[in-house]
Structure formats: structure tokens, C-alpha cells
C-alpha positions in Angstrom: 16.8 -14.2 5.9 17.2 -12.8 9.4 20.1 -14.5 11.2 19.6 -14.1 15.0 23.1 -15.5 15.7 24.9 -13.1 13.4 27.1 -10.4 15.0 25.1 -7.7 13.1 22.1 -6.7 15.3 18.6 -7.7 14.1 17.6 -4.1 13.8 20.5 -3.4 11.4 19.7 -6.6 9.4 16.1 -5.3 9.0 17.3 -1.9 7.7 19.6 -3.6 5.2 16.8 -5.9 3.9 14.2 -3.0 3.9 12.0 -4.9 6.4 10.2 -3.5 9.4 11.3 -4.6 12.8 7.9 -6.0 13.6 8.4 -8.5 10.8 11.5 -9.9 12.4 9.9 -10.3 15.8 6.4 -11.3 14.8 5.5 -15.0 15.5 2.8 -15.8 12.8 -0.3 -17.8 13.6 -0.5 -20.8 11.2 -3.1 -20.3 8.5 -4.5 -23.4 6.8 -4.0 -23.9 3.1 -7.8 -23.7 2.6 -8.0 -20.3 4.3 -5.0 -19.0 2.3 -6.7 -20.1 -1.0 -9.9 -18.3 0.1 -8.0 -15.2 1.0 -6.2 -15.1 -2.4 -9.5 -15.6 -4.2 -11.2 -12.8 -2.1 -8.3 -10.5 -3.0 -8.8 -11.2 -6.7 -12.6 -10.7 -6.4 -12.0 -7.4 -4.5 -9.8 -6.0 -7.3 -12.5 -6.8 -9.8 -15.5 -5.7 -7.7 -14.2 -3.2 -5.2 -17.8 -2.3 -4.2 -18.6 -5.8 -3.1 -19.2 -6.3 0.6 -19.1 -9.6 2.6 -22.5 -10.7 1.4 -21.8 -10.2 -2.3 -18.4 -11.8 -2.0 -20.0 -14.7 -0.2 -22.5 -15.1 -3.1 -19.7 -14.9 -5.7 -17.8 -17.6 -3.9 -20.9 -19.8 -3.6 -21.3 -19.4 -7.4 -17.9 -21.0 -7.7 -18.8 -23.9 -5.4 -17.4 -22.5 -2.2 -19.5 -23.3 0.9 -18.9 -20.2 3.0 -20.9 -17.9 5.2 -21.0 -14.1 5.4 -19.3 -13.9 8.8 -16.4 -16.1 7.6 -15.9 -13.8 4.6 -16.1 -10.7 6.9 -13.5 -12.2 9.2 -11.1 -12.9 6.3 -11.7 -9.4 4.9 -10.7 -7.9 8.3 -7.6 -10.0 8.4 -6.6 -8.9 4.9 -7.5 -5.2 5.4 -10.2 -5.3 2.7 -13.3 -3.1 2.8 -16.1 -2.6 0.4 -15.3 0.7 -1.3 -18.3 3.1 -1.5 -19.0 6.4 0.2 -20.6 5.8 3.6 -22.2 8.3 6.1 -19.8 9.4 8.7 -21.8 8.3 11.8 -19.0 7.0 13.9 -17.4 9.2 16.6 -13.7 10.1 16.0 -11.1 9.4 18.6 -9.7 12.8 19.8 -6.1 11.4 19.3 -6.9 10.4 15.7 -8.3 13.4 13.9 -9.5 13.0 10.3 -8.1 15.6 7.8 -10.0 16.9 4.7 -9.5 15.7 1.2 -7.4 18.4 -0.5 -7.0 17.0 -4.0 -10.5 17.6 -5.4 -10.3 20.0 -8.4 -6.6 20.4 -7.8 -4.3 20.3 -10.9 -1.4 18.1 -10.1 1.2 18.2 -12.9 4.6 18.3 -11.3 6.6 15.8 -9.2 6.7 16.2 -5.4 3.5 18.3 -5.5 1.4 15.4 -4.1 2.4 12.0 -2.7 0.0 9.3 -1.9 0.3 6.1 0.1 -1.7 2.9 1.0 -1.4 -0.6 2.2 -2.4 -3.8 0.4 -2.5 -7.5 1.0 0.1 -9.8 -0.7 -0.6 -13.5 -0.8 2.2 -16.1 -0.5 2.3 -19.9 -0.8 2.2 -20.4 2.9 1.0 -17.1 4.3 0.7 -13.5 3.5 2.3 -10.1 4.1 1.3 -6.5 3.7 2.8 -4.0 1.2 3.0 -0.3 1.9 4.0 2.1 -0.9 4.6 5.8 -1.3 3.6 7.1 -4.8 4.3 10.4 -6.5 0.9 11.4 -7.9 2.0 13.3 -11.0 4.6 10.8 -12.3 3.1 7.6 -10.7 6.7 6.8 -9.5 6.9 4.5 -6.5 9.3 6.4 -4.2 9.5 3.9 -1.3 7.9 0.8 0.0 8.1 -1.8 2.8 6.7 -5.3 3.5 5.4 -6.4 6.9 3.7 -9.4 8.6 1.5 -7.1 10.6 -0.7 -4.0 10.0 1.3 -1.8 12.3 2.4 1.8 11.8 6.2 1.3 12.0 6.8 -0.1 8.6 4.7 2.8 7.1 6.8 5.3 8.9 10.0 3.7 7.8 9.0 3.9 4.1 7.9 7.6 4.4 11.1 8.5 6.2 13.0 6.7 3.3 11.1 8.7 0.7 11.6 12.0 2.5 15.4 11.3 2.8 15.8 10.5 -0.9 13.3 12.7 -2.7 12.7 15.8 -0.6 9.3 17.0 0.7 5.9 17.0 -1.1 3.4 19.8 -0.5 0.6 17.4 0.2 0.5 13.8 1.4 -2.7 11.8 0.7 -3.9 8.6 2.4 -7.1 6.9 3.4 -8.5 7.0 6.9 -6.8 3.8 8.1 -5.6 3.8 11.7 -2.0 3.7 10.6 -2.4 7.0 8.8 -4.5 8.8 11.4 -2.1 7.9 14.2 -0.2 10.7 15.9 3.1 9.1 14.9 2.2 9.2 11.2 0.6 12.6 11.0 3.2 14.0 13.3 6.0 13.0 10.9 4.2 14.8 8.1 3.6 17.9 10.2 7.2 18.0 11.3 8.2 18.4 7.6 5.6 21.1 6.9 3.5 18.7 4.7 -0.3 19.3 4.3 -2.3 16.2 5.2 -5.1 15.0 2.9 -7.3 12.0 3.5 -9.8 10.2 1.3 -13.5 10.2 1.9 -14.4 7.1 4.0 -14.4 4.1 1.7 -14.1 6.2 -1.5 -11.4 4.5 -3.6 -11.6 7.1 -6.3 -9.9 9.6 -4.0 -6.7 7.6 -4.1 -7.3 6.0 -7.5 -3.7 5.9 -8.7 -2.5 3.8 -5.7 -5.5 1.4 -6.4 -4.3 1.1 -10.0 -0.8 0.4 -8.8 -2.1 -2.5 -6.6 -3.9 -4.0 -9.6 -0.8 -3.8 -11.8 1.5 -5.3 -9.2 -0.8 -8.1 -8.4 -1.8 -9.2 -11.9 1.7 -8.6 -13.4 3.8 -10.0 -10.6 2.2 -11.3 -7.4 -0.4 -13.7 -8.8 2.2 -15.2 -11.2 4.5 -16.3 -8.3 3.7 -18.2 -5.2 6.3 -16.7 -2.9 7.6 -19.3 -0.5 9.2 -16.9 2.0 9.1 -13.2 2.9 12.6 -12.9 1.3 11.2 -14.2 -2.0 8.3 -11.7 -1.8 10.8 -9.0 -1.0 12.8 -9.9 -4.1 9.8 -10.3 -6.3 8.2 -6.9 -5.3 11.6 -5.2 -5.7 12.1 -6.7 -9.1 8.6 -5.6 -10.3 8.8 -2.1 -8.9 12.2 -1.5 -10.6 10.6 -2.6 -13.8 7.5 -0.5 -13.1 9.5 2.7 -12.4 12.3 2.3 -15.1 10.9 0.2 -18.0 7.2 -0.3 -18.0 5.5 2.2 -20.4 2.6 4.0 -18.7 -0.5 4.6 -20.8 -1.5 7.7 -18.7 2.0 9.1 -19.2 1.8 8.9 -23.0 4.0 5.8 -23.0 6.7 7.2 -20.8 8.0 5.5 -17.7 7.4 7.0 -14.2 11.2 7.6 -13.9 11.2 9.6 -17.1 8.4 11.8 -16.1 9.6 12.3 -12.5 13.2 13.1 -13.3 12.6 15.0 -16.5 10.2 17.4 -14.7 12.7 17.9 -11.9 15.5 18.7 -14.3 13.3 21.1 -16.2 12.4 23.0 -13.0 16.1 23.2 -11.9 17.1 24.6 -15.4 14.3 27.2 -15.2 15.4 28.2 -11.8 
């Protein structure tokens, strides 16, 4: 996929392929087939039981005949970026360079495109490894505006996707994420502030605050990712691109009265321009 002997610089190849630069330079640590199978199963159980912590997931795996301990489950969850989703007391001290912003969507009526965008990261299993998917979603239309894959949970691939969305679709009034370190970083929040965007963050561990992104992850995994054992990052890139094109342009959305995200997003924008 990335040709290091090509005359085109690696950075430019990454831009063309829609990959973050960290993906090109990252040297992955081999993960055994047994570990990968466990991680995929944990991902499936997490989607079904998002409230389950390491102990409950350990017990669920043991019911299936997996001899595994709580610490091993917790290690895999950290590697995958998974966390039991429930509201926790905020007892930890915040780093002064990483402030937490209030959740601004409670009781807010969101009925037009580009009012609120939301974003998150999820784990994508492959046949011989895994990658992370970051996506930017328009809240009102459920349209995926931009996305990136990466081998690592760094901030750069998130920034690239947000910059892509801003360049192609304008500026939202509010941008909502969870409290992950990628989103509380000065680089990420600074990008939003530079564009005059209000920053909103979920309550710690409260998946309902960003529920539409969580539903997107469930759709893409059950309708695409779990049906294909991607052999390479390139194959994952092609599969995710294929599905998200289908999701935006063709797949009827029940919450949108059977319309597609593209129809709702562009129809509302056209209506607003006509009214103006």
C-alpha cells in the first residue's frame, strides 16, 4: 500500500490513501492469533453489554469456555480503547493542559445539518491485527462527514479527519466528543476554537451522551467489519470506505423516516439556501 521507494513522498501517499502518517511509520508488535480472537470477542460482547467491566466480561468469556483472568481482560480492553460505560464520580484530578468541557447537548433541539457534529474512535479487528477508526458525524442527519484509520491511538489521525470535514462541509456550531485524551488535547481543542466552534464533551463513561456515534459503530461492525476478515490495512480501508458510502447514500435510516443521511443532510442545506 505504502511504497517507500516511490518518487512520491510517504506523506503525500498517506494523504492520497486517507491514512494518518503514524500508520505509515508505526512498527506493529505482533499479536498472537489467540489474543486477536479474544479481542474480537470482547469487542462483540462490549457492543451487546456496554455496561460490562473487566470482571463481567471475564465471567461471560468463562461461560463460553475461555480460561481467562480479570487482569488479562482489563489489559486487552485498554489496548482496544474499551471502557465500561456508566456514569462515574469525577474523583480524578484534571491535567491543567487538558481541560474538560461541559456537555452542551442536553435538552437541545438539533434538527438541522451542521448544528452539531460528533466524533469518536472505535476498534476494528482484522485477520492478523487491528486498527482504529475515527469518524466525524453530523448529528441531525447521521451523515459521516470524514473518517480515518490508524494503527495507533494518537491525535494526528483525528485532527486530519476533522480538518477534512471542515474543509468540505463548513463549520458546525457545536462539536461533541467523549473525554478521551485525543479530544482533550490542546491540538484538538485548539483546532475547534480556531474555527469558533463550541466544544461539548460527554459525561465520563456515559455512552448515551454520544449515542448516535455508538449506533454507527454497531451498524458498521455488524453490517461490514464482522463479515470480513481484513488481511491488510488497505483492505480495511477499502471495506470501510465501501460501507460508509453505502451508509451515507443508500442505506435507509429508520430514525430518518427511511431517508438516507445524504438526503437529509443535503435537502436541509438546499432548503436553507433557498429560504435565504
